C-alpha positions as CSV (number, residue, x, y, z in Angstrom):
1,X,152.3,-24.4,308.9
2,X,155.6,-25.0,307.1
3,X,157.6,-25.4,310.3
4,X,155.0,-27.8,311.6
5,X,155.3,-29.8,308.4
6,X,159.0,-29.9,308.7
7,X,158.7,-31.3,312.2
8,X,156.4,-33.9,310.8
9,X,158.9,-34.7,308.1
10,X,161.6,-35.1,310.7
11,X,159.9,-37.0,313.5
12,X,156.3,-38.1,312.9
13,X,157.1,-41.2,310.9
14,X,157.9,-43.4,313.9
15,X,154.5,-45.1,313.8
16,X,155.0,-45.9,310.1
17,X,158.6,-47.3,310.0
18,X,161.5,-46.7,312.3
19,X,163.8,-47.0,309.2
20,X,161.8,-44.3,307.4
21,X,161.9,-42.0,310.3
22,X,165.6,-42.3,310.7
23,X,166.1,-41.7,307.0
24,X,164.0,-38.6,307.2
25,X,165.7,-37.3,310.3
26,X,169.2,-37.8,308.8
27,X,168.2,-35.6,305.9
28,X,166.7,-32.8,307.9
29,X,168.6,-30.3,310.0
30,X,167.1,-28.2,312.8
31,X,165.9,-24.8,311.5
32,X,164.8,-21.8,313.4
33,X,161.6,-20.8,311.7
34,X,162.1,-17.2,312.8
35,X,165.3,-16.7,310.8
36,X,164.4,-15.2,307.4
37,X,166.8,-16.9,304.9
38,X,166.4,-20.3,306.7
39,X,162.6,-19.9,306.7
40,X,162.7,-19.2,302.9
41,X,164.9,-22.3,302.4
42,X,162.5,-24.3,304.6
43,X,159.5,-23.3,302.6
44,X,161.2,-24.0,299.3
45,X,162.2,-27.5,300.4
46,X,158.7,-28.3,301.5
47,X,157.1,-26.9,298.4
48,X,159.5,-28.9,296.2
49,X,158.8,-32.1,298.1
50,X,155.0,-31.7,297.9
51,X,155.1,-30.6,294.3
52,X,157.0,-33.8,293.5
53,X,154.2,-35.9,294.9
54,X,151.5,-33.9,293.0
55,X,153.5,-34.2,289.8
56,X,153.5,-38.0,290.2
57,X,149.7,-37.9,290.1
58,X,149.6,-35.4,287.3
59,X,147.7,-32.9,289.4
60,X,147.4,-29.5,287.7
61,X,145.4,-26.3,287.7
62,X,142.5,-25.8,290.1
63,X,142.9,-29.4,291.3
64,X,146.5,-28.7,292.3
65,X,145.4,-25.6,294.2
66,X,142.7,-27.6,296.0
67,X,145.1,-30.4,296.9
68,X,147.6,-27.9,298.3
69,X,144.9,-26.3,300.4
70,X,143.7,-29.7,301.6
71,X,147.3,-30.6,302.7
72,X,147.5,-27.3,304.6
73,X,144.0,-27.1,306.1
74,X,143.3,-30.8,306.8
75,X,146.3,-33.1,306.6
76,X,148.7,-30.8,308.6
77,X,146.0,-29.4,310.9
78,X,145.5,-30.7,314.4
79,X,142.4,-32.5,313.3
80,X,144.5,-34.4,310.8
81,X,145.9,-36.5,313.6
82,X,142.5,-38.2,313.7
83,X,140.8,-38.2,310.3
84,X,143.9,-37.9,308.0
85,X,146.5,-39.9,309.9
86,X,147.1,-42.6,307.3
87,X,147.2,-40.2,304.4
88,X,149.5,-37.9,306.4
89,X,151.9,-40.8,306.9
90,X,151.7,-41.8,303.2
91,X,152.3,-38.2,302.1
92,X,155.3,-37.8,304.3
93,X,156.8,-41.0,303.0
94,X,156.3,-39.9,299.4
95,X,157.6,-36.4,300.0
96,X,160.8,-38.2,301.2
97,X,160.8,-40.6,298.2
98,X,160.0,-43.5,300.5
99,X,157.6,-46.5,300.2
100,X,155.8,-48.0,303.1
101,X,157.4,-51.3,304.2
102,X,154.4,-53.3,305.3
103,X,156.3,-56.5,306.0
104,X,153.7,-58.7,304.2
105,X,155.5,-61.2,302.0
106,X,152.5,-61.7,299.7
107,X,151.2,-58.1,299.5
108,X,152.1,-55.8,296.6
109,X,155.0,-53.4,297.2
110,X,153.7,-50.2,295.7
111,X,154.3,-46.4,296.4
112,X,150.5,-46.1,296.4
113,X,150.1,-48.3,299.5
114,X,148.7,-46.5,302.5
115,X,150.3,-47.2,305.9
116,X,148.4,-48.6,308.8
117,X,145.4,-50.1,307.0
118,X,144.3,-53.5,308.2
119,X,145.7,-56.2,306.0
120,X,143.4,-59.2,305.9
121,X,143.6,-61.5,302.9
122,X,139.9,-62.3,303.4
123,X,137.6,-60.2,305.6
124,X,135.2,-61.7,308.0
125,X,131.6,-61.2,306.7
126,X,130.3,-60.3,310.1
127,X,132.5,-57.1,310.0
128,X,130.5,-55.9,307.0
129,X,126.8,-56.2,307.7
130,X,125.8,-54.9,304.2
131,X,127.2,-58.0,302.6
132,X,124.0,-59.8,303.6
133,X,122.0,-57.4,301.4
134,X,124.4,-58.0,298.5
135,X,123.9,-61.7,298.9
136,X,120.1,-61.2,299.0
137,X,120.2,-59.5,295.5
138,X,121.8,-62.6,293.9
139,X,118.7,-63.9,292.1
140,X,117.9,-60.5,290.4
141,X,121.6,-60.0,289.3
142,X,121.8,-63.5,288.0
143,X,118.5,-63.1,286.1
144,X,119.7,-59.9,284.4
145,X,122.9,-61.7,283.4
146,X,121.0,-64.6,281.9
147,X,118.6,-62.3,280.1
148,X,121.5,-60.6,278.4
149,X,122.5,-63.9,276.9
150,X,118.9,-64.6,275.8
151,X,118.9,-61.2,274.1
152,X,122.2,-61.9,272.3
153,X,123.8,-58.9,274.0
154,X,127.5,-58.4,273.2
155,X,128.3,-57.2,276.7
156,X,131.5,-59.1,277.3
157,X,135.1,-58.6,276.0
158,X,138.3,-60.5,276.6
159,X,140.2,-59.4,279.8
160,X,143.4,-57.7,278.7
161,X,146.0,-56.0,280.7
162,X,149.2,-54.2,279.9
163,X,152.1,-56.5,280.6
164,X,153.7,-53.7,282.6
165,X,151.1,-54.1,285.3
166,X,152.4,-57.4,286.4
167,X,150.3,-59.9,284.6
168,X,152.5,-62.6,282.9
169,X,149.7,-64.2,281.0
170,X,149.4,-65.4,277.5
171,X,150.2,-63.0,274.7
172,X,147.2,-63.0,272.3
173,X,147.6,-63.4,268.6
174,X,146.4,-59.8,268.0
175,X,149.2,-58.5,270.3
176,X,146.8,-56.4,272.4
177,X,148.1,-56.6,276.0
178,X,148.2,-59.9,277.8
179,X,145.3,-62.2,278.8
180,X,146.1,-62.9,282.5
181,X,145.6,-66.7,281.9
182,X,147.9,-69.4,280.7
183,X,145.0,-71.6,279.7
184,X,141.3,-71.2,279.1
185,X,139.5,-67.9,278.6
186,X,138.7,-64.9,280.8
187,X,136.1,-62.5,279.7
188,X,134.6,-59.4,281.4
189,X,131.7,-57.0,281.1
190,X,132.6,-53.6,282.6
191,X,130.0,-51.5,284.3
192,X,132.4,-49.0,285.8
193,X,136.2,-48.8,285.3
194,X,138.4,-46.1,286.7
195,X,135.5,-43.7,287.0
196,X,134.3,-44.4,283.5
197,X,130.7,-45.6,283.2
198,X,130.1,-48.0,280.4
199,X,126.6,-46.8,279.4
200,X,125.7,-49.7,277.0
201,X,126.4,-52.3,279.7
202,X,124.8,-50.3,282.5
203,X,121.6,-50.0,280.4
204,X,121.6,-53.8,280.1
205,X,121.9,-54.4,283.8
206,X,119.9,-51.6,285.5
207,X,119.0,-53.6,288.6
208,X,122.6,-54.5,289.1
209,X,123.8,-50.9,288.7
210,X,121.0,-49.8,291.1
211,X,122.1,-52.4,293.7
212,X,125.7,-51.2,293.5
213,X,124.6,-47.7,294.1
214,X,122.3,-48.5,297.0
215,X,124.1,-51.2,298.9
216,X,127.9,-50.9,298.4
217,X,129.6,-48.3,300.7
218,X,132.0,-45.9,299.0
219,X,132.5,-48.0,295.9
220,X,135.7,-47.4,294.0
221,X,134.0,-46.8,290.6
222,X,135.2,-50.2,289.5
223,X,132.6,-52.9,288.9
224,X,132.3,-55.7,286.3
225,X,131.1,-59.2,285.6
226,X,133.9,-61.7,285.4
227,X,133.5,-64.9,283.3
228,X,136.0,-67.8,283.4
229,X,135.6,-70.8,281.0
230,X,136.1,-74.4,282.1
231,X,139.7,-75.4,282.4
232,X,141.0,-71.9,282.9
233,X,143.8,-70.7,285.2
234,X,144.3,-67.1,286.1
235,X,148.0,-66.7,286.9
236,X,149.1,-65.3,290.3
237,X,149.3,-61.5,290.5
238,X,148.5,-58.6,292.8
239,X,146.4,-55.6,292.6
240,X,147.9,-52.1,292.4
241,X,147.6,-51.1,296.0
242,X,145.9,-51.7,299.4
243,X,143.5,-48.7,299.1
244,X,140.6,-50.8,298.2
245,X,138.9,-54.1,298.9
246,X,137.4,-56.4,296.3
247,X,133.9,-57.7,296.8
248,X,132.6,-60.8,295.0
249,X,129.0,-61.8,294.5
250,X,129.3,-65.4,293.0
251,X,126.6,-65.9,290.5
252,X,126.8,-69.4,288.8
253,X,129.1,-72.0,287.5
254,X,131.1,-72.2,290.8
255,X,131.5,-76.0,290.9
256,X,135.1,-76.8,290.4
257,X,136.3,-73.3,291.0
258,X,139.0,-72.2,293.5
259,X,140.4,-68.9,294.4
260,X,143.7,-68.4,296.3
261,X,144.3,-65.2,298.2
262,X,147.7,-65.1,299.9
263,X,147.8,-68.5,301.6
264,X,144.1,-69.0,301.8
265,X,142.1,-71.2,299.3
266,X,138.5,-70.3,298.8
267,X,135.7,-72.2,297.1
268,X,133.0,-69.5,296.7
269,X,129.3,-70.5,296.7
270,X,126.6,-68.9,294.6
271,X,124.8,-66.1,296.4
272,X,127.4,-65.8,299.2
273,X,129.1,-62.4,298.9
274,X,132.5,-61.9,300.5
275,X,135.3,-59.3,300.5
276,X,139.0,-59.8,300.1
277,X,142.1,-57.7,299.8
278,X,143.1,-57.4,296.2
279,X,146.6,-56.2,297.1
280,X,147.6,-59.7,298.2
281,X,148.9,-62.2,295.6
282,X,146.0,-64.2,294.2
283,X,145.2,-66.7,291.4
284,X,142.3,-68.8,290.4
285,X,141.5,-72.2,288.8
286,X,138.3,-73.4,287.2
287,X,137.9,-77.2,286.6
288,X,134.1,-77.2,286.5
289,X,131.9,-77.9,283.5
290,X,130.1,-74.5,283.2
291,X,131.5,-71.0,282.7
292,X,132.0,-69.3,286.1
293,X,130.3,-65.9,286.6
294,X,130.8,-63.5,289.5
295,X,130.0,-59.8,290.0
296,X,133.0,-57.9,291.2
297,X,132.7,-54.5,292.9
298,X,135.7,-52.6,294.5
299,X,135.2,-50.4,297.5
300,X,137.5,-48.0,299.4
301,X,139.3,-49.6,302.3
302,X,137.0,-49.3,305.4
303,X,139.9,-47.9,307.6
304,X,140.2,-44.8,305.4
305,X,138.3,-41.8,306.8
306,X,136.0,-39.9,304.4
307,X,138.4,-36.9,304.1
308,X,141.2,-39.3,303.2
309,X,139.1,-40.9,300.5
310,X,138.2,-37.5,299.1
311,X,141.9,-36.5,298.9
312,X,143.0,-39.8,297.4
313,X,140.1,-39.7,294.9
314,X,141.2,-36.3,293.7
315,X,144.7,-37.5,293.0
316,X,143.5,-40.6,291.3
317,X,141.0,-38.8,289.1
318,X,143.7,-36.4,288.0
319,X,146.0,-39.2,286.9
320,X,143.1,-41.0,285.1
321,X,141.9,-37.8,283.5
322,X,145.4,-37.2,282.1
323,X,145.5,-40.8,280.7
324,X,142.1,-40.4,279.0
325,X,143.2,-37.0,277.6
326,X,146.2,-38.6,276.0
327,X,144.0,-41.3,274.5
328,X,141.5,-38.7,273.2
329,X,144.3,-36.7,271.6
330,X,145.7,-39.8,269.9
331,X,142.2,-40.6,268.5
332,X,141.6,-37.1,267.4
333,X,145.0,-36.9,265.6
334,X,144.3,-40.3,264.0
335,X,147.5,-41.8,265.4
336,X,147.8,-45.5,264.8
337,X,149.7,-47.1,267.7
338,X,151.1,-50.6,267.7
339,X,149.2,-53.0,270.0
340,X,152.3,-53.4,272.3
341,X,152.5,-49.6,272.8
342,X,148.8,-49.1,273.8
343,X,147.9,-47.7,277.2
344,X,145.5,-49.4,279.6
345,X,142.6,-47.3,278.3
346,X,143.4,-48.1,274.7
347,X,143.6,-51.8,275.4
348,X,140.1,-51.7,277.1
349,X,138.6,-49.8,274.2
350,X,140.2,-51.9,271.5
351,X,139.1,-55.2,273.2
352,X,135.4,-54.2,273.4
353,X,134.5,-55.8,270.0
354,X,136.9,-58.8,269.9
355,X,134.3,-61.4,271.0
356,X,132.2,-62.2,268.0
357,X,130.2,-65.2,269.4
358,X,129.1,-66.6,272.8
359,X,130.5,-70.1,272.3
360,X,132.6,-69.5,275.4
361,X,129.5,-69.1,277.5
362,X,129.0,-72.7,278.7
363,X,125.9,-73.1,280.8
364,X,123.6,-75.9,281.8
365,X,120.5,-76.4,279.6
366,X,118.4,-76.1,282.7
367,X,119.7,-72.6,283.4
368,X,120.2,-71.4,279.8
369,X,117.3,-69.1,278.8
370,X,118.0,-69.6,275.1
371,X,116.9,-73.2,275.4
372,X,113.5,-72.4,276.8
373,X,110.4,-72.0,274.6
């Protein structure tokens, strides 16, 4: 196993990047696996490189043991050439401190990017037959959204993001993160976010949650309503990696709205679901007269095999779990942190009660349920 992994470290990166393969080969010397001291040195080098990757993802305890076993039994096994090829390439790069050079000018450059996944700014709808069913659920999702307004539900909160994640938006007066826009207002209602289920919101939108569960394949545990007020501009930015695709179900208020993904300009239509690659640079403008609403659901990239999704999910969950644990500890200890020092989790929690009215919700009288007898 260890000798095989060393061979991979030395020579199996050619399909990822010739530069990466050369760099790996130059740092590895031929070792006879049957020589005792050299075998021990080899194993130590491999363990150290793998441990470094697991440390990056804050993998500990039983999860670490399971990840190590998966690497040995699946990623480095013969079957891994088929169903773990992309994650194998990614792991080898990370074990050597390398980042995949995808050659896409407008795609994020991240150590989390997985090699050899198809990179399409906007995906053809015919390649995803299930999108038709998403589109068919438009009316019931929109109805739930409008009913929440009629009931006066406080389901939305301002979109906030740590400035460190790449957003260069407006700094709010309360100092909590950045807004992602340089004009207008961007509000969101989270259903799922980084494997956290927002129970209050899910109870307000049961049919929407059911649809996400029934229709979307391998959803990324990231789903929310996005609202953009008239005159708003979301500044250009990229998502964190190419591991997932973003699916939109446009709901209402789309007149005057445009979305740019890489070099493509889209004008989404109500009820016409589509998928696009969030890792490409994107921005949005809304010059319409009503607040624009879309349902956003992220899914794992279709090119990733199920075993790869399982492994990557484990790593991701460990990092998220560690972040939540840090937040819980701070709350338990009653630590007051400055807004500019808050983590992503703290920002989301603190922003939940910042909207005190729904004046931002601009909707035609014909559609507005609160104007009907």
